[in-house]
N, C-alpha and C positions, 0 to 999 in steps of 0.2 A: 460485221467481218461475212457473218453466214450468208449476207445476200449477193456480198461480192462472190464468195465462194459459187456460191451457185450460178451465179452470170458469167463465171470465168468458164465455169464448166458447159455451159451450155453455147456458149462460143469458141467451145473446144476447135481446134482447125488440124487438117493435115498438115500447116505449114508449120517445119519445125521453128521458125522465128519467130512464128508469132504463136505456138506454144512456150516459147522463150520467154518473151515479154510478158503473157497470161501471167506464167510462175512467178516472175521477179515482180511484176504489180499485187500478185496476191500476197505475198512474203513480206513487202513493202507495209500490206495494209495492216498483216499479223503483228507486225513488230511497233506498228505504231499505236496498234489497242494496247498491246502490252503497255508500251513507255508510258500511255497515257493514264492505264489503270495504276500502276506504280506512282506515280507522280498524283494522283488521288488519295491515293493510300496514303501516301506521305503526308499528305496535307490534314488526313484526318489524325493521324495517328499524334503529328507534332499539336493538334487541340485537345487528345486525350493519349494520354503514352500508355493507358489501359489498354487499350486495342494493341496496340507492339508489342505488351508483355503476351496477350493471350494468344499472337498469332506465332510470337517464338517458342512459347510452350506447344501451341499446337505443333509445327513444324519441326517437333525433333525426329532424327531419323531413326528407324527402328532394326536397328543393327542385330548383328546375330549375340553379340555379348548383353545386349537389352532382353533380348529373349532367352537369356541362358533357365534352365528348369533344372531342379535341385530333385533329389530321391524325396519323399514323402517315407522316412525311415526315421526309428528313435536309434540309430546306430551308429558310431564313430569309429569303426572300421576303414580299413585302407582302400577299399572296392566301393565305399559309399561315398557320394555325392551329393554331400549335405554342408550348408553353412554353420561354422563352428559357432561361429558368433548368436547366430540366430538357435539353434542346438541348445547351445548350453543356458540363454536366457530362458528357453521353453521349459529346461529343466531347472530351470532355480525359481521360476514361478511356479511350477508344480510342488516343488517340496515346501512352497511359502504357505500353498494352499493345505498342503497335508499339517504341517504345523497350527496354521491358524485352527483348522479344523478340530486337531486336538485340545489345542488349548480351550477352543469350547466348549468341548465335551467335560474337559476338566473342569471349569468351572461351573459348566451344569452341574457337576455333580457335588461341588463344595458347596452351591446355595442349597441342594435341596438338601445337604448333612444340617448345615444353620439352621435351614428354616424347622428342621425334625425336631434340633436341640432347644431354641429358642426363639419364637417368632418375635417378640417383644424389646428384645436386648439391643440396645445402642451402643453396643463398645464396638470398636475398631471402625468404626463410621470412616475418621480420617483414613487408616489404612487404606479402606475399600476406596475412597477418592482418589489419593495416591497412587493407587493399582488401575485406576477407570483413564486419568492422565498421560500414565505409564502405557497402556496401552493405547491410545489415541497417538502419542509420539511417534511407537510403534509402526503404527500404522501409516502416519504419514511419511517417514523414512521409507517403508516400503513402497508407498506411492512414489517418490523421488527418484526409487528404484527402477522402477516401472517404466516410468516416462521416459519414452525416444528422446533423444538430441534434436534438437532444432536444425542442427545445419549436419546435412548430407556427411555420411564417412568417406575416408578420401580411401585411397586405394594399399595405404601403408598395409602389413600383414602386422597381425598382435598375437604374439607365438607366449602371451600369456592364455592363450584359449586353446593349450595344448589338452587334448582327454589323458586320463588317468591310465587309459588303456595303452598307448602308445608309452606315455612312461616306463610303464610295467613290462613293454615287449622290448624297448629300446634303451636300459638303462644309461649305458655307458654314452650314449650319446645327447641324453637330456641332463647327464650329469651336470650339478657347476664345480665338481671337482675338477674340471677339465683346464688344460694350462691357458695362462692369460694370452701368450703368446703362442701359436699354435704352430708348430713344425709340419711340413711337408715335404715328402718325397716324389719326385715327379719324374717318371717314365716313361718308357714306348713300349711299342712292339719288339719283339727278335730283330736283329738286324732293319731297323727302320730310319727313315731318311730323315724326320722330321726334329731333326736337331735345333734347329733356328727356332721353330714354333714350339717347342719343350720350351725352350730357354726364354721364349716368350711370355710362356704361363708362368714362369719363376718371378718376373716382374711381376707379375698379375696378383700373388702370394707371397708376403714377406715372410719370411725366414724361410724358403723353399730351396731345396738343391734337389738339381737335375744329375742323375744318374744315367747315363745309356747302358744298354741290353744290348749283346753281341751273342752271334749264333755261330762263332767260330767251330771250325771242325775240334779243335785242340782246345775248346774253353767250356766250361758247365755252363748249361742251359738253365739257368736258374727261374723257377716257376712262383707267381703271384706270390703264390703261400710263403716260398721260402723269402720274397722279397719284404714281402711283410711280416715275416718273423724275424727279417734282418733290424730293419725299419723299428720295430715296437722295442727292443733290444736296446736299441740307442738313442731312444727322448721322440722319435717323431708318433704325431697323432696322427696323421694321413697319409694313406700313398696315391697317388694319380697311376693312370695308364692310359696314354696317349695313343687311340690307337688310327690307324692309316690305312687307306686303299687310293694306289696310282698316285704314292707321292702328296697326301691331300689328308687331312684328318678328316676322320668321320663319326667318331667316338669318343667318349672319354670315360672309365672306370675310375670311382671315388670309392677306396676303400677306409671306413672308418676304426683305428687302430684301437686296442688290440685285437679285437675278435668280429668286427663289421658291425653294422649293416654295409654291403656295397650295392651304390648304386650306380645302374650302368645310361649313359646318356650317349644320343646319337649327336652330332655336331652335322649342322649347314651353315651355309653363308659366314665361312670363316674368311676374314681382311683384317690384316697388319695393319699396326698404326703407320707405319710408312705408306701405305698405300690408301689412307684419308685423307681428301683435301683439307688443307688447314691445319691439319693434326700437330701436337703438341709433344712435346717428350717427357715422362713419366717421372717423377722423381722416386726416392725410396722411405718417403714419407708414409705412415699407415694411413690408408685411406677410409673413408665414411661408408657404411653400406647400408642400399634401400633394397627392401626385398616388398616386390609388391607383388598384391591380388592373391596372394596364396591364403586361400578361405576353409579346404576341404582338410580334413585329417591327413589324406596322402599331402597332400599343399604344405600343410603345417608341418610335417614331416621333411620334406624337400627344405622347406627353407630355413629350418634347424641344423642340416648339413650345410647349408650353404654359411650359414652365421661362425659354422664352428671352422671354419677355414681362415678367416680373416680376425687380427686381434681384436679384443672387446675394446680397448679404449683407442679411438683414432687421434692422428694428430693434424689438428683443426690448422693450424699453420700452415701446411700442405694443398688445402684448399680441394684436395683430391674425392672424387666419389665414384665407389662402382655401384651401376645398376645392374638388379637382376629383375627383372618386369617378366610377370606372366601371364600372356592373354593368348586364350584358346591352347592352353597346354603346352605353349612354344614357351619356352625360356628363355627373352634378350639379354644379353649380357653385355654392359659397353661401360665404360671407363670416360670419365670427361676431368677438368680442372675448372672451378667456377672461379669471378671475380665479381665484385662489387661495383657498380658504374654508376653515374649519374642518369637520369632519364633523360631520353631524348624528346623533341618537340615533336614529333611524328608518333612517338609510341602510349598506346594505351595502359590503366592505369590496370594496378595487380588487383587478381579479384581470389578470394576466399575458395572453398569447398563450397558454401551456401552462395557463391554468385556476386558475393557483397564485396565492393572495394575494401582492403586493407588498411587501417587507418597506423601511420608513422612509417610507411615504407613508400609515400607516395610521389619521391625523389630518387629512389633508386632503384635499381635494376642488376641482375644477375647477366653474365655473361656466361655460355659455355665454350666450350675447347674441347674436342674430343681427344683421346689420348691414344686408344685402341688397347690392343685387341679388339675386334669386334667379332661375335658369335651369336647363332640359335642353336641351344641345347632345347632336347624334348627327352624325357623321361622313358626308359623302356623296359626296364626290371630292377627288383630291389631284393638282394640276395639275403636272406637272415646271418649268415655266416662272410667269411673271404671268399667269395666268387661262388658260381654254382657247384663248384667240388669241396668244396670247404662249409658247407651247410649242408645240415644231415636234419631228418624228420618229414613229416608230412608239411610242415610249413619253413620247409629250405627256401621257396620263392615267394617272399611275404606278395608282391604285387607283382606282375608283369600287364604290357601292352600288348592288346589285341585289336585286331581289325576290325573286329567288330562292335568295340567300344566307340568305334563314331560313326554308325551308322545312322545315330539320331546327332544332327549338329547344333543342339542347341543344351547339349550335356556334355561338361569339362571334367576331367578328375580332376584337377591342380585346382 
């Protein structure tokens, strides 16, 4: 190809048609060489499948998500970008090492005392053998706990990794005594026109009620704090305020009753279900909830808030799933209905998180139908109480998004 290219360059002429023919010939030669290389590589990989596996592993795209960096700190605060799973694992290992050191020191002290009392005594030899066996069993158990899983982890969020500092700071949000069926009150800004959008949110959250707000000159203009007090006295667990601009939803404020915290989200890419191609109609069944890729303390706190908005026991006969997928600090909200069907001849096999085919589902596939609505959320602020006016003290604003946080494109907050 190099000789052809040099020859074409040496024969370059001022004639436009001649230049065009030379370019077409050069392009044809390049495509021919690429095709021959591809066929030759295919023959070699058919003989040795290991070559293909190495090539696929080597050609993985370097996305921003794969380049994600974490803060090298032992901190579980809301401002720290740390992987909670790795942080808690590191803390557990340090605690086990300290316990082993203390046990060895205690064992050394006991041995020195026994040597001083009587070196020739053979009493208690059976107990020593049993203690040695117990120590070996504990060491094996700890080694099993330390070993990583062979299969890579999925993107699902593990809320068991919640640090104790978050539980102490937001006891009402992490309390297990919450209602099994949350009651949600949905409202809007004063004199809002988003009545249809608010009613659409009510179909997304079971046991939700929409109450419009008015700013009529003869009416009382209720504040968010007054609305939250009203809702708390009537058994509601959450208040949502849908904010609008130019007759479009731009934000969502979620207040956890009775005393906060308050989460402020911005909304973009709002699409109603009826505008989606091939959409379905939702039913009144409790949906299943999928929370993906919430890894940091701030992400775990946000995932816990979303978990408190839906009933804990889904109705599987409805086959509805609500997905909240976090990617680069943007939370994608989707709702689907799934159905199990037979595998088509042209479809590939289902693989697990480790890249291997799953056994037992060779002839089964899952079809999806989006129900809507579709939206993209981004967390902007967390207030300790009910809104900024209802929060007092130096820690009134627990966390707030700032533009400087996105200077480093490989560091994320959720």
